[in-house]
N, C-alpha and C positions, 0 to 999 in steps of 0.2 A: 504494500500500500504506500501511498504518497502522504507524507506528513510535513506540514509547513509550520514553522515557529514564528510567531510575532512577538519579539522581545527587544528591549533596548538596554543599552548601557551608556553611562555618561559619568562625568565627574560628580554629579549629584546623586544619580541613581545607584552608582556603584557597579560592581561586576557580578554580584550574586545571582541575579535573575538569569543572566546569560549563561553562567557556569552550570546552574542546575538544568537549564534547557539543553546544554551540550551533553550533560550526563545522560539525559533521556534519549537524545538524538543518537549518541554512540551506541546505546543499548538497542535502539530500533535498527540502526544500521547493521549491527551485528546479527540481527535477526533477518536480514535481507530486505529491509524496507528503505525507501528513498526519503531523504530528509533535506529540506531547504529552509532558509531563514529570510525573514523580512525585517530589516533593521533601519531605524531612522538615524541619519548621520549627525548625531549630536556630538559636541566636544567630549572626547573620552570614550567614544564608541569602541567596540571590540571586533569590528568587521574583519580585520586582518587575522586576528586570532581564530575566528570562526572558519575563515577560508583556509587557514593553515591546517585545519583538521579535515579538510577535503569537502566542505559543504559549499553549495552554491548560495551566495548571499545576494538578495535583491535590496540594494541600498536606496532608501527614500531620502531625497534631499530635504533640508530644512525648508519649511514654507517661507515665503517672502516676509510674512509677519510671523516671527518665531515665538510670539507670546501665545500662551494657551487661551482658548476661548473660555468664557465664564461657565464652565461645566460645574456639576454639583459635587465633585469629588475633592477630597483633601489634597490628592496628588495629581490633580488635573494639569498642573504646571509641568509635569513630567512628559506631557504629550503635546509638543509644540503644534499649534494650529487647531487643537481640539479633536474630539471624536469624529465629527462629521468629515473634516478634511482627511484625517488619518484613515477612516474607513474607505473613503473614495480612492485614496492612494493604494491601499492594500488590495482593494477589489481590482484595481487596474492591473496589479501584478498577477493575481490569481485567475482572472478570467482570460481566455475562455475554458481552460482545461480544469481548473479547480483542484481540489485535493480530497483525500479521504478523511484526514484529520487536520484541523487547525488548532494548534496549541498556542494559547495566549497567556503570557506572563508579564503583566503590566498593570501597575496601580492606577494608571490614567485611563484605563479601558473598562467598560462595563456593558450592561445589557443593550443600550442603543447601538453601540459599535458591533457587538456580537450578533445582534439581530440582522443588521445590514449584511454581514459577512456570510450568513446562512446560505445565501443563494450561490455561493462559490465553494462550499465544502459540505461533505456529508455529516461530519460530526465536529463538535467543538469540545476541547478540553481546556479548562481554565485552571491555572495555578494561582492561588491567592494566599495571603497571609493575614488579611485584615478583617474580613467579614463585615465590610462597611459599605457595600454597594451591591445592587442586584446584578445577576449574571443570567445570560441565556446560553446554557451549555448542556452537554450530555454527561460530562464528568466534571466534577469540581474536586480539585486536589488542594488540601490545606494540611501541610505536614507538621504544623506547630503543636507543641505540647500545651495541654490545657484547653485546646479547641474541642468543641463538641459538635456533633452533626446537626443538632437543633439550632446552632448559631446561624445556620443558613436556611432555616425553615421558610422565611419570607423573602429570601434572596435568590433562590434558584427554583426551576420548575420541579414539580412533585416527582416526576420520573427521573430526575437527574441522579446519577450515581455519585455518592459523596465518599471520597477517600480522605478520611480525616485522622490526623494524629501522626506521631513519629514513626509508626510502623510503615509509613509510605514515604519516608524521607528519601530524596533522590541523592544517592551517594555513588561516586565512581567505584568500580569493582576493586580498586586497589585497597580501599579501606577495609572491606571484608577480608581481603587476602592477608592484610597485616594484623588483623584483630587479635588472633590467638597469641601471636608472638608478642604483641604489645602488652596484652593483659598478663601473660606469663612473666614478663620482665618486671612489671609493676608489683606483682605479688612477692617478688624476691627483694625489691629494693625501694626504699622511700627517701633516701638522701637526695637533696637537691644539688645536682651537679651540672645538669644541662637544662637551660631555660630557652623556650621558644617564644619569640615575640612576633605576632602576626595580627595586624590591625586592618585587614580587609584589602580589597583590590585598589582602592583610591587613597584613603586616609588624607583627604584634602586639607585637614587642619594640622597635619603632622603630629598626631597624638603619639606616634612612635617615638619622636624626639622627646616628648614630655616623659614617656615611660623610661627611656634611657637615662634621662636626668634624674628621675626618681630612684632608679636602681643604683645609680652612681652614689647617691646620698644614703642608701640603705645600709643595713648591717650585713648584707650578704658577703661571704668571704670572697677574696679576690680569685680564688680557685674556680669559682663558678664560670662556666662558659655560656655565652649568649649567642643564639642563632636568630638573626632578624630576617624575616621573610617579607619582602615588599611585593605588592601586586604590580602587574605590568603597567598600570596607569599611574603609579605613584610618582609624583613630581619632585620628591624630596631626597632622592638617592644620594646626591653629592653631599648635602648637609649631614645626612645620617652617616655617611662614610667617614666624614671628619670627626663626628662624635665617637664613632667606633675606634678610630685610630688613636684618640686621646683617652680612651676609657681605661680604667684600672682592671677591667675584665678582658678576657680574650673574646672578641666579638667578630662573628662572621655575618656579612650582609649578603643576602641572596635576593634576586628579583625574577619574577616570572617562573617559579620552579614547577617542575613536572612530577616531583616525587614527594608531595606534601605528606602522604600517608607514612612514608618511611621517616621523614623528619619528625613527625608527631610521635611515631612509635619510639624513636630514640630519645625523645625529650622526657625530662622528669616533671616538668611543669610548663604550662603555657600561659602567657598573658595575651589575650585576644579579644576581638570584638564579639558582641553577643548576636552575631548574624548567622548566616548559613553554615559557617565553619564550626559553630557550636555542635552540630550533629556529627561532624567528622571527629571532633575531639571526644564526644561521648562514645562513639563506636569503638574508639581505641582506648577508652578509659583514662584519658589524659587529664589529670587535675588542672583546673583552669581558674585564673583570676580574670573575670570578664569586665570589659568596659563597654558601656552603652554609647554607641556613636550615632544612633538615629532613633527617631521616635518609635519606629516599628520594632526595635530591638528590646524595648522596655519589658514587654510581656514575657518574652523568652527569658530574659535575665531574671525577672522576678520568679518565674516558675522553676527554673533550674536551681536558684538559690534556696527557695522554699523547700525543694525536695532534698537538698543537701548534695546536689550533683555538681555544683560549682560555687564559687564565691565571687562577689562583684564589688567594684569600687567606682567612685566617680571619675570622670575623665579629666578634671581640671589639674593642671600642673601644681596647684597649691595643695593637692591631696597626696603628696609624696609620703607624708607621715602615715596616712591611711593604708597606702600600699605596703609600707614597711610593717605595719601591724598585721596585715593579712599574710605576708611572707613569714613572719614569726609564728603565726598560728599553724602554718603548714609544717612546722617542725614537730608537731604532735603526730606521732605515727598512726594512732587510731583514727584521727581526723583525716589524715591524708588517705589512708586506706578506704575510709568511708566514701570519700569523693570518687575513688576508683570504682568501688563496688556499685554505688548508686548510678553513676553516669553510664557505666558499661551495660547496665540492664535496660536502659532506655532505648538504645539503638543497636540493632544487630547487623546493619549493613545490607539488608536484603529488600529494602523498600522499593528500589527501582524494579526488581523482579516482580514484586506484587503489582506495581502499576502496569507493567507490561502484560501481566496475566489478565488484568481487568480490561485493558484495551483489546486484547485478543478475544476474550470471551464475549465482549460486546459486538465485535466484528462478526463472530461466528453466529450469534443470535440474529443479527441483522441479515447475514447471508442466507440463513435458513428460512427467512420469511418469503 
């Protein structure tokens, strides 16, 4: 079957939406299906990265007026030109051949856009995290912890299949492959020797730099090694390299890595954003100090903290003392092991397989009619 993804990345949107769509696309491609992407050319887009993975990308130019129309959504400004313009541009790409599945992962898109696109696709799969707007779709995927199916009672058609919760988290297969080795290592060792710092694909405010400053002033011994992973879009590499060179720690700076599961598996502790990488860290049982870098990350951070699966601090550089307190807390072996045990039970790394199974089953039902 032919599957088309409508997803954007930008300095404000970040890279998480595109990366999880690529995970699903890779799984579909591995099953013999054709996948294409439709992407708006906003500053910070990931078109080259998508093409490097072998996918055809239909690039939509920015409208002459790049400001969003007065739509009803909190994130309408993520969709330059508004839903009407974007739906017309997307339809122009899809017609006349259409597609079997249109996968939509965009906070600026809702039921009006999806209804217009129905004429060019057989089925619509929406990936959402917010439950704050209506959708016209056949499958709704919300992989967030704490989300309930009835959160979408008034937002999707009654016949819509709802895939809700962390059992449907879209993770690359490398995380399931490294899971047992990672968990085995953590059961044997709790000493903090290797620390992984990863603040998302963009980190437009250079929170990474603030974290490095806070660690420099902490009581961590000089023998601790730091691995800083920057996203492909991160504009602060040179500044961070200078910080690394003058640090009392041994600091390695990497950008655009392809072995994140291995790096996480080898780390004793992560300091990271409460975004989509939260699920990756949970799968590998990696104890984490989380920073909330966007409004939509607050719920994830609260839920993981309440469960005892991670701990969180504020993002301000003035909170270096708070970070130091959390680091000291991790010296408690029972607390550390609790983070490993709780987080690893939440995600098993098989969510992508479950989503594919539901897609295939719906296709078979439709084909038998």
